[in-house]
N, C-alpha and C positions, 0 to 999 in steps of 0.2 A: 091177119089184121085183127086188132082188138079194138073194142069200143070203150070210151070213157063213160061216165054217168050220164052224159047228155046224148050218148049214142053216136058221137062223132068219131072220125078215124084218127088214129095216132100215127103220125109219121115221124116220130123222134124229135119233134120241135114243138114247143109250147105254143098254145094259141095266143097267149099274151106275149107278143114280141117286144113289148116295151120294158119288161122286167127281166132281169138276169139274176139267177140264183147265186148264192155265195159260192165261190170256187172251191173252198175246202169241203163244203157239204156235198158239192157235186162230185168231187173226187172220191169222198168216202162212200157215197152211194154207188159210184161206178165200181169201186173195188168190191163192195158187198155183193153187188149184182153179179159180178164176174165169178165169185166163189160159188154162189148158189146156182149159177148157170152151169158151172162145171159139175155140180152134184146132181141137178135135175135134168139138165139138158136145155136146149134152146127155148123150148116152149115154156117150161116151168120158170126159167129166168125172167122171161118177159112178163109172166103173170106176177112174179114177186115184185118187180119194179113198179108195176101198176098198182099193186095192193099197198105198197109202202107210201105212195104219194097220194095226197088228197086230190080229188078232182077239182077242187076250188083253188089250189095253189098254183102259182106260176113257177115254172122250172125250166132249166136248160141243161143240157148235157155237155160237159167239157171233157174232152178226152185228154190223155197224158201228153200227146204230141202237141196239142195247142198250148198247154202249160209250159212245156219246154221251149216252144217257139217264143212265147211271151218273155220268158227269162232270157233267152238268147238276144231278143231285141233290146231288152233292158241293158244287158251287158254290152251290146253293140253301142248303145247310146252313151253308156259310161265311157267306153273306150274312145268313142268319138270326142267326148269332152276332154278326156285325158290327152288325146292326140292334139286337139286344138291348143290345150295349155302347153303341151310340149313344143308345139310349133312357135307359140309366143315366146317361151323361154329360149328356144333355139335362136329366134330372131334377136332377142335381147343380148344373148351371149355373143352372137355374131357381130352385132353393133359394138358391143364392148370390146371384142377382140380387135375389130377394125380401128376403134378409137385408141386402144392401147398400142397397136402397131404404129398409128400415126404419131402418138405422143413419144413412142420409143424412137422413131425416126427423128423427130424434132430434138429430143434430148441428145441423141447421138450427134446431130448437126451442131447443137450448142456446145457440146463437149469438144467437138473438133475446133470450133471457133475460139472457145476459151483456151484450149491448149495452144492454138496458134498465137492468141494475144499474149499468153504467158511467155511463150518463147520470144516474141518481139519485145515484151517488157524486160525480160531477162537480158536481152542483147542491149537494150537502151540503158538499163541499170549498169551493166558492165562498162559501157562507154562513158556514162556519167561518172562512175567511180574512178575510171582512168583519168578523165579530165580533172576531177577534184584532187586526185593524188598529184597530178602535175601542178595544179594551182597551189597546193600546199607546199610543194617543193620550192616553187617560185617565191611564195611568201616567206619561207624559211631563209632563203637566200637574201631577200630584201630585209628581213629582220636582222640578219647578221651584218648586212651593210650599214643599216641604220644604227646598230649598236656601236659599230666602229666610229661612225660620224658623231654619235652622241658622246662617246668617250673623248673624241677630239674637241668637240665644242665645250665640254665640261672643263677640259684643261685650259682652253682659251679663256673661258669665263673666270677661272681661278686667277689666271694671269692678269686679266683686266681688273678683277676685284682688288688684287694687291696694288696695281698701278693707280687706281682711282680711289683708294681708301681715304686719302686726305681730302680729296675733292668732295667725296660723299658726305664727309662730316660737315663740310661747309653748306651743303645743299639741304640738309635735313632741317625742315622748318616746322615747328609746332608752336603757334603763337596764341596766347590767351589775350584777346583784345580787351584792354582796360575800359571800363564803362565811363563814358564822358557825357556830361550834360551839354546839350546843344540848345541853341536859341536862334530865333530868326532876327537878323540885323537889318532887314529891309533890302537885301540884295537879291537879284534874280539872275537867271542864266538861260542861255539858249540851249536847244537840244544837242548841238554838237559838243558843247562844253559839259553837258550832263552825262555823256556816255562813258567817261573814264572811271577807273576804279582806284580808290585811294584809301589807305587805312586811317588817314586823318579824319576827324569828324567833319564831314562835308556831305550833307544830305540834301538832295534835290527833291523838292516836294511839289508835285503837280497840283495846281489849284483849279478847281472847277469854276464855272461862270457864276456870278452872283454871290461870291464869297469874299471874305477879307481876313487877313492875318494881322493880329495886333499883339505886340510884345510889351509887357509891363516891366518896370525896373524891380518891382517887388513881387515875389511869388504869392503872397497873401492876397494881393489885389486880383491876380488871375484866378485864385480859388474862389473869391467872392463872385466874380463875374460868371464863372462856371456854375456856381451854386444857384444863381438866379435863373439860369437857362434862357429865359426870354427877356428882351430889353426893348423898350419903346424909345426910339430915337426921333427927336424933333428936327424936322427939315423945313425951317421957316414956318409957314402956315399949316403944314401937314406933318404927319409922323408915320414912321414905318416900324414894324416889329421884326427884330432879327433874333436868331437863336445862337447861343454860345455853346460851342462844343470843344472838347479837348483835342489836341493834335496828337495823333498816334502814328507811329511808323516802326518798321523793323530795323534793327541795327545788329551788326555782327557781334557774336559773343566769343566764339572759338573758331580759329581758322587754322587748318592744317594743309600744307602744300607739299607736293611731291615734285622736287626740283632737280635740275642738273645743270652743270656748268656748260655754257656754250663755248665751243673751242674756237670760234671765229670772232667773238665779240668781247669788248671790254667796257666797263662802266667808269667814266671819268667824273669825279666829284671835286668839291672844294674849289669851285670856279669863282673868278672875280665877279662882283656884282655890278661894277661900274661899266663894264664893257657891254656892247650890244651883242645880241644872240648871234647875228651873222658873223661878226668879227671873231667871237669865241670859237665858232665852228670852223672858220677858216684857219685860225692860228693852230687849233688842235690837229686839223687834217695835215697842215704843213709839217708840224713837229713829228707826228706819228707815222708819216709816210717815209721818213728818212731811216735808212738802215742803221746809221750810226747811233740813232736814239733807240735802237732795238725794234723799230717798226717795220712796215712794209706797205704795199699798195693798198689803199683804203677803198673798200667797196661802197660803203655808205656811212653817213653820219647823221644822227638824229638827236635833238634835244628834247628831254622829257619836260613837258610844261609844268607838271605838278611839283617837281623837285628842283628843276633847273640843272639837273645832271645831263651828261651827254653819253650816248651809246655809239661806239665806233665799231664797224664791222670790216674785217680784212678779207682779202681774197684767199690768203694762205692761212690754213687752220693751225699752223705752228707758231704764229706771231703772238697771239694773245697770251699764252702761258708765260712767255718770257717777260712780257710787260707787267703782268699781275704779280709775278715773283718779286719784282723790284718795288712795286707799289707806288712809291713817291717819285714823281718826275717834275723837272723844272721846265716850264714852257715859256718861251719868250712872247709875251703879249704885246709889249712895246719895245722899240729899239733900245737895247741896253738894259731892259728890265725883264726879269724872269719871275714867274709866279709858280709856286708849288701846287701841283694837283695830285690827287690820289686816284690810283688805278686799281680797281678790284674786278674779280670775275663777274661776268654777266650771267645771271641765272635765268634759265627757261624752266617753266613748270606749270603744273595744273593744281588747282585747289581740290584736295581729296576729301576734306571735311569742312563744312561751314555750318556753324550753329548760330542761330539768331534768336532774339527775343524782342517782345514788344516794349516800347518805352512811350511815355507821355511827356511832352514838353511842359516843364513846370511854369514858365513865364509867358508862353505864347498861347493865345486863344484863337479858335477858328470861328468866325461869324458867318452864318449862312442865311439864305432867304432874303438877300438884299436886292430889291428891285432897281432897275435902271431908270430912276426918275429924274436924274440930272447928269451933268457931265462928270467924268471920272474924278478929276482933281477936287472939285467942290464937294462931292459926296464923301470922298476920302477925308477931307479936312473936317467936315461936320461929324463924321464918325469919331475922329481923334478928339475933337472938342468934347463930345458927349462922354467918352470913356475916360477922359482926364479928370472929370468932376467927381469929387468925393460924394456929392449928393446922389450920384448915379452908381455908387459903390465902386467908382473907378479910382485911378491913381496916375502917377507919372508914366507916360507912354514913351517907350524907348524906340519902337519902330512900328510902322503900319503900312500895309499895301492892300489896295482894293482891286479886285479883278471883276470887271463887269460881265454881264451875260454875253455869251457868244465869243468870248476871248479866252486865250490859253496862256497861262503864266506859270513859270517854274520858279518857286521860291527856294532860296538856299539857306539851310540851317548849318551853322558852324558852332565850334566849341564856345561855351560861355566864358567870356574873358573874366568875368567877376569870379568864376570858380578858380581860375589860375591865380588871381590876386589873393584869394583866401588861402590857397595852398602854399603860396610863397610867404 
């Protein structure tokens, strides 16, 4: 046993247990001590160790086995960390493998379904192509049949075209309507008479309530009345103010008609004027019902009010052509007396083109804003008296009509007779 400077015992452990020497220094000291101990023996080695260290220094002895143990422990810790990391990686790889297996199974199932759908679609497509092919064959047969029918129809149309060429020339109508000046002569019409259509100048003009139409013999008078616009008309002790406006309406300019000859009807014209309408109809029906006159059984007979001509319809469609070819027929209107009538084809057709233009009546003026302050006849007379006076810019009145408030009147405009006299 050896003593340190304080005389205490040395048991191989430092008195200061809180301080630990540097491991490297301890190792070096241990190796140096071992070599000296081999040279001097056990006693000399111990003395050398004690002489190398100061009595005031803290020290500890670390043997080689302890150092190795420490390194082994460190390696174990490192290996544990690596093992934990490998376990985590193994779990991730296992999860990924399971997910891939699941995805692979799903993809395989989808591939099976898609393959099945493709097979079904292929079968459906083949069936559709087969049906379409059958449909195309049916259409081709129908097309060939229609081609044959069309060829037959074309031939029939050519035959009909040749047969009806002369009739077609008669039915082609393209008329330029001559412009005619019209004037109001004081005549009116009811609605039934106003519904007909006639190419003669015959215009039905609906009048509003509180208006009047006045026609002057001179156009210049009408122009003066229109130029003044407003007129004060004395009605006894009171007066009214009326406005003068031009009369405007549409008239046909060009008329084109697509017509055809009616095979069952004829138009009879050049009829006597002295006979009554009923007697004329009866005599014509008797004459044209007889086969010796080229006629047949009559279906209906009508007189055209605008022209005075008669339309006769037969039950047999072959009668009319023979009568129109002859044209002139002698009909017995009175016993022992015959009258020559003209028979022409009756045309059915539609207007294909109608061009119109606005015209202003030169001699007729429309008076508006007339209040119903007295009875119709008295007020109409006072208006005529006012506009006949030259002091009121008036002149000779040819015709006048007053339509009170709340009433409806249809005024009739016809061709100006003075224009015909000038043309003659």
